[in-house]
C-alpha positions as CSV (number, residue, x, y, z in Angstrom):
1,X,131.6,149.3,298.5
2,X,133.1,146.3,296.8
3,X,133.7,144.2,294.3
4,X,133.7,140.7,293.1
5,X,135.8,141.1,289.1
6,X,133.7,143.5,288.0
7,X,130.5,143.1,289.7
8,X,129.8,145.7,292.6
9,X,128.2,144.1,295.6
10,X,126.5,146.8,298.0
11,X,126.9,146.0,301.7
12,X,125.8,146.9,304.7
13,X,122.4,148.8,304.9
14,X,122.0,149.1,301.0
15,X,121.8,145.5,301.2
16,X,119.2,145.5,304.0
17,X,117.3,148.4,301.9
18,X,117.5,146.8,298.8
19,X,116.4,143.4,300.2
20,X,113.6,145.5,302.1
21,X,112.1,147.3,298.7
22,X,111.8,143.8,296.6
23,X,110.2,141.8,299.4
24,X,107.3,144.9,299.8
25,X,107.1,144.8,296.0
26,X,106.8,140.8,296.3
27,X,104.5,141.3,298.9
28,X,102.5,143.9,297.1
29,X,102.1,142.1,293.9
30,X,100.0,139.4,295.3
31,X,98.0,141.1,297.2
32,X,97.0,143.1,294.3
33,X,96.0,140.2,292.4
34,X,93.6,139.2,295.5
35,X,92.4,142.7,295.9
36,X,91.3,142.5,292.5
37,X,89.5,139.4,292.0
38,X,87.7,140.5,295.1
39,X,86.6,143.7,293.2
40,X,84.7,141.8,290.4
41,X,84.4,138.6,292.2
42,X,80.7,139.3,293.2
43,X,77.5,137.4,293.2
44,X,75.2,139.1,290.3
45,X,71.7,138.1,290.6
46,X,70.1,137.2,287.2
47,X,67.7,139.3,285.3
48,X,64.1,137.8,284.4
49,X,63.1,138.7,280.8
50,X,61.6,141.8,280.9
51,X,57.8,141.3,280.7
52,X,57.9,137.6,281.9
53,X,56.8,137.6,285.3
54,X,58.2,134.1,287.4
55,X,55.7,131.6,287.4
56,X,54.2,131.0,290.2
57,X,53.1,127.2,291.8
58,X,49.3,127.0,292.5
59,X,47.8,123.8,294.2
60,X,44.7,122.2,293.0
61,X,41.9,121.7,294.9
62,X,39.0,120.1,293.2
63,X,38.7,117.6,290.7
64,X,40.6,116.7,287.3
65,X,37.3,115.8,285.4
66,X,38.5,113.0,283.0
67,X,37.4,112.9,278.9
68,X,36.4,108.9,278.3
69,X,39.1,107.4,276.1
70,X,38.0,106.2,272.9
71,X,39.3,105.1,269.9
72,X,38.3,105.7,266.4
73,X,39.9,106.0,262.8
74,X,43.2,104.2,264.2
75,X,43.5,107.4,266.8
76,X,42.7,107.0,270.4
77,X,41.7,110.4,272.6
78,X,40.9,110.8,276.1
79,X,42.1,108.1,279.2
80,X,43.7,105.1,278.6
81,X,46.0,102.6,280.1
82,X,48.7,100.9,278.9
83,X,50.7,98.0,280.5
84,X,54.3,97.7,279.5
85,X,55.9,94.7,279.7
86,X,58.8,93.6,282.2
87,X,61.2,93.3,279.9
88,X,59.9,97.0,278.4
89,X,61.3,100.5,279.5
90,X,59.0,103.8,278.6
91,X,58.1,103.1,275.4
92,X,57.3,99.2,275.5
93,X,56.6,97.0,274.3
94,X,53.1,96.6,276.1
95,X,51.1,93.8,276.9
96,X,47.8,93.7,275.1
97,X,43.9,93.3,276.9
98,X,42.3,91.2,274.7
99,X,38.6,92.8,276.0
100,X,39.9,96.4,274.6
101,X,38.1,97.8,272.1
102,X,40.5,99.6,270.2
103,X,42.6,97.9,267.0
104,X,45.4,98.1,268.9
105,X,44.6,95.9,272.0
106,X,47.1,97.4,274.0
107,X,45.1,100.2,274.7
108,X,42.4,100.3,277.4
109,X,40.1,103.2,277.1
110,X,39.0,104.5,280.5
111,X,35.8,106.4,281.3
112,X,35.1,108.9,284.3
113,X,33.0,107.5,287.3
114,X,30.6,109.0,289.5
115,X,32.8,111.5,291.1
116,X,33.7,113.0,287.0
117,X,37.5,111.9,287.5
118,X,40.1,112.3,290.1
119,X,40.1,114.5,293.2
120,X,43.0,116.5,294.4
121,X,43.7,118.9,297.4
122,X,42.8,116.7,300.8
123,X,39.9,114.2,299.1
124,X,40.2,110.3,299.1
125,X,38.3,108.6,297.0
126,X,38.2,104.4,298.8
127,X,36.4,101.5,296.8
128,X,33.1,100.2,298.6
129,X,32.3,97.4,301.1
130,X,32.7,94.3,299.6
131,X,35.4,95.3,297.1
132,X,34.9,92.6,294.9
133,X,32.1,90.6,293.7
134,X,31.6,87.0,293.8
135,X,33.5,86.9,290.8
136,X,36.6,88.9,291.5
137,X,34.9,91.8,289.5
138,X,36.6,95.2,291.4
139,X,33.3,97.2,292.8
140,X,35.0,100.8,292.9
141,X,33.1,103.3,290.4
142,X,33.8,106.8,291.7
143,X,37.4,107.6,290.0
144,X,37.1,106.2,286.6
145,X,34.2,103.2,285.9
146,X,34.9,99.4,285.7
147,X,36.7,98.1,282.9
148,X,37.2,94.8,282.1
149,X,40.6,93.4,281.5
150,X,41.2,89.4,280.5
151,X,37.3,88.4,281.6
152,X,37.5,90.5,285.2
153,X,36.8,94.4,285.4
154,X,39.4,96.3,287.3
155,X,38.7,99.7,289.1
156,X,40.6,102.4,290.7
157,X,40.3,104.7,293.8
158,X,42.4,106.3,296.5
159,X,42.9,105.2,300.5
160,X,44.3,106.4,303.0
161,X,46.3,103.4,303.8
162,X,47.3,101.6,300.4
163,X,45.9,98.4,300.0
164,X,48.7,96.6,298.9
165,X,51.4,97.5,300.9
166,X,49.4,98.8,304.3
167,X,51.4,101.9,304.1
168,X,49.6,105.4,305.1
169,X,49.7,108.0,302.1
170,X,49.0,111.4,301.3
171,X,45.3,112.1,299.2
172,X,46.2,112.8,295.5
173,X,47.7,116.3,295.2
174,X,47.8,118.2,291.7
175,X,50.4,121.5,291.3
176,X,50.4,124.4,288.6
177,X,53.3,126.3,287.5
178,X,53.0,128.4,284.1
179,X,51.6,125.5,281.9
180,X,53.2,122.9,283.7
181,X,51.2,120.3,286.1
182,X,52.2,118.1,288.7
183,X,51.0,115.1,290.8
184,X,51.6,113.4,293.8
185,X,49.4,109.8,293.4
186,X,51.0,107.6,295.9
187,X,47.4,106.9,296.7
188,X,45.9,105.6,293.4
189,X,45.6,102.2,293.1
190,X,44.1,99.2,291.5
191,X,41.3,96.5,292.4
192,X,40.8,93.5,289.9
193,X,40.2,89.8,290.5
194,X,40.3,89.9,294.3
195,X,44.0,91.5,294.1
196,X,45.2,95.2,295.2
197,X,48.1,97.0,293.3
198,X,49.5,100.2,294.0
199,X,49.9,102.2,290.7
200,X,50.9,105.5,292.3
201,X,53.9,107.4,291.6
202,X,56.2,107.5,293.5
203,X,55.3,104.5,295.4
204,X,53.7,104.7,299.0
205,X,57.1,104.6,300.9
206,X,58.0,108.1,298.3
207,X,60.1,105.3,296.0
208,X,60.5,105.0,291.8
209,X,61.6,101.4,291.5
210,X,61.8,100.5,287.8
211,X,60.3,102.3,285.4
212,X,58.2,104.4,287.6
213,X,57.9,108.0,286.8
214,X,56.3,110.6,288.6
215,X,52.7,112.2,287.2
216,X,53.7,115.7,284.6
217,X,51.2,117.3,282.2
218,X,50.1,120.5,280.7
219,X,47.7,122.9,282.2
220,X,45.1,125.6,280.3
221,X,44.9,128.2,282.6
222,X,42.5,129.8,280.4
223,X,40.3,126.5,280.3
224,X,41.0,124.0,282.4
225,X,41.7,121.6,280.0
226,X,44.5,119.7,281.3
227,X,47.0,116.0,280.7
228,X,48.7,113.8,283.0
229,X,50.7,111.2,282.4
230,X,52.9,108.8,284.3
231,X,54.0,105.5,285.2
232,X,53.9,103.0,287.9
233,X,55.8,99.6,288.0
234,X,54.1,96.6,289.7
235,X,56.0,95.6,292.8
236,X,55.1,92.0,293.9
237,X,52.1,89.5,293.1
238,X,51.7,88.3,289.9
239,X,52.0,91.0,287.4
240,X,55.3,91.7,289.3
241,X,57.8,94.0,287.1
242,X,54.7,94.7,284.7
243,X,54.2,99.0,284.4
244,X,51.3,100.6,284.1
245,X,51.4,103.6,281.6
246,X,47.9,106.3,283.0
247,X,46.9,109.0,280.7
248,X,44.4,111.5,282.0
249,X,42.9,113.7,279.8
250,X,40.1,116.2,280.9
251,X,39.4,119.6,282.3
252,X,40.0,120.7,285.7
253,X,37.0,121.8,287.8
254,X,37.7,123.7,291.4
255,X,36.3,122.6,294.4
256,X,33.3,124.8,295.7
257,X,34.1,127.6,297.5
258,X,37.8,127.8,295.7
259,X,39.2,129.5,292.3
260,X,41.4,127.9,289.8
261,X,44.9,128.9,288.9
262,X,45.1,132.6,287.1
263,X,46.2,132.4,283.6
264,X,49.4,133.8,284.0
265,X,50.3,135.0,280.2
266,X,53.5,132.7,279.9
267,X,51.5,130.0,280.0
268,X,50.7,127.0,276.8
269,X,47.1,125.4,276.3
270,X,47.3,122.0,277.2
271,X,46.0,120.5,273.9
272,X,42.0,120.2,274.3
273,X,40.7,117.0,275.5
274,X,42.4,114.8,273.0
275,X,46.1,113.6,272.1
276,X,46.3,114.8,268.8
277,X,49.0,112.8,267.0
278,X,48.4,109.7,268.6
279,X,47.6,106.4,266.2
280,X,46.3,103.1,267.5
281,X,49.3,101.2,267.4
282,X,51.3,104.3,269.3
283,X,53.2,105.3,265.9
284,X,52.5,108.7,266.4
285,X,52.1,109.7,263.1
286,X,48.7,111.4,262.9
287,X,48.1,108.8,260.2
288,X,45.2,106.6,261.0
289,X,46.5,102.8,261.5
290,X,43.5,100.8,261.2
291,X,43.7,97.2,262.3
292,X,47.3,97.3,263.8
293,X,49.6,94.5,263.6
294,X,50.4,92.8,267.1
295,X,52.9,90.2,268.1
296,X,52.5,86.9,270.0
297,X,53.5,87.6,273.6
298,X,53.4,85.9,277.5
299,X,51.6,85.5,280.3
300,X,52.9,87.5,282.8
301,X,55.8,85.9,285.2
302,X,54.1,83.9,288.2
303,X,50.5,84.3,287.3
304,X,48.1,81.8,288.4
305,X,46.0,79.8,285.6
306,X,43.0,81.8,286.6
307,X,44.8,85.4,287.0
308,X,44.6,86.2,283.6
309,X,41.4,83.9,281.5
310,X,40.9,84.3,277.5
311,X,43.6,84.9,275.0
312,X,47.0,85.1,275.8
313,X,48.7,88.9,275.8
314,X,50.5,90.2,272.8
315,X,53.3,93.0,272.3
316,X,52.1,96.1,271.0
317,X,53.6,99.0,268.6
318,X,55.5,101.9,270.5
319,X,54.9,104.8,272.3
320,X,55.0,107.8,270.5
321,X,57.5,110.5,272.3
322,X,55.3,112.7,274.4
323,X,55.3,116.4,273.0
324,X,54.3,119.6,274.7
325,X,54.2,123.1,274.8
326,X,57.3,125.4,275.0
327,X,57.7,126.6,278.7
328,X,59.8,129.9,279.6
329,X,62.3,129.4,282.1
330,X,62.9,132.5,284.6
331,X,66.2,132.2,286.3
332,X,66.3,133.8,289.6
333,X,68.6,132.4,291.5
334,X,72.2,134.2,291.7
335,X,75.3,133.2,289.8
336,X,78.9,134.4,290.2
337,X,80.3,136.2,287.4
338,X,83.8,137.1,286.8
339,X,84.8,138.8,282.9
340,X,87.7,137.0,281.2
341,X,89.9,140.2,280.6
342,X,89.8,140.8,284.5
343,X,90.6,137.0,284.5
344,X,94.0,137.6,282.3
345,X,94.8,141.2,284.5
346,X,94.5,139.3,287.8
347,X,96.6,136.3,286.5
348,X,99.4,138.5,285.0
349,X,99.6,140.9,288.2
350,X,100.0,137.2,290.2
351,X,103.2,136.5,287.2
352,X,104.2,140.0,288.3
353,X,104.5,138.7,292.0
354,X,106.2,135.6,291.1
355,X,108.5,137.8,289.0
356,X,109.4,139.8,292.0
357,X,110.2,137.0,293.5
358,X,112.3,135.3,291.3
359,X,114.7,138.8,291.1
360,X,114.4,139.2,294.6
361,X,116.0,135.6,295.2
362,X,118.7,135.8,292.4
363,X,119.6,139.2,294.2
364,X,120.2,137.6,297.8
365,X,121.9,134.7,296.4
366,X,124.5,137.3,295.1
367,X,124.6,139.3,298.4
368,X,125.5,136.2,300.5
369,X,127.6,134.3,298.0
370,X,130.8,133.9,299.3
371,X,133.9,135.3,298.4
372,X,132.3,138.9,298.7
373,X,134.6,141.6,300.0
374,X,134.2,142.6,303.6
């Protein structure tokens, strides 16, 4: 053994053996860390809450029969329409309809047509021919009954080829998942004053421009009661960028030979056929507010003088925040989980490995330092 000063330096094979031992420690430490992580980082399926089955999506085939809209005592119930001004958002401000029977004339009550409401699951409800009478009043009456809007009646319907965009569209469909109702209504449209306006969501091309939002609501499997709300921004024409805010309320009636969705035990009530707590001015306080005040608005941008007869539109009150039943969400997808103590252990092992590498480096530098004895 040679020495430098008082420090003995191992030579020959002893140096190589020591280096081999340190190299083995260096290689084993990171490997141990990797093995520790591999042993614990495994996919662990999330468990559903005991006794709460995962909600199953069920496609409805039949008619969403509508409850007629009605304003009484400052409240609106049933089915109705509101038009959001181009400057507005989901909660208004709204355009008033001077033909509305409600104290808040931004609300236009709607009544069911001869079919009782909206057919879903494969059927269309096209307008008759001719679509309009000589005064421009819409003649369709299967989905909803014609309703007056500034002196001219409008109507709703669904067609295989959208009349405004000339695009082929699927028939309206509705799906129930637990107590949640969703719908594809891109075929839904309005006819008014010799004009066509797609009021579906999404639009015929699948887009959701501006304030357009897909139809969602609630469903009570025990009674068939439902609510459905969507918004559809007008694209083109005198009402460009105005948005129809549609509220459908009623009861689902399955088509002959089909069965309605069975109650799953974890669904909620759709809340009946009324819209409780919605006041005529949209305050949403549950308190009747008769003769709600309104303020002046403007005629739709680009409208022709004969398009909107009668009084000018007015801005109405704000829309109440939507409420619904609390639903249980069951998580079924896999998640990666690693406990904090295991992470700490793996990090510690990795640190030890790097410490071994450092020690080995120091020993090698000392062994190879110039001036060592031969």
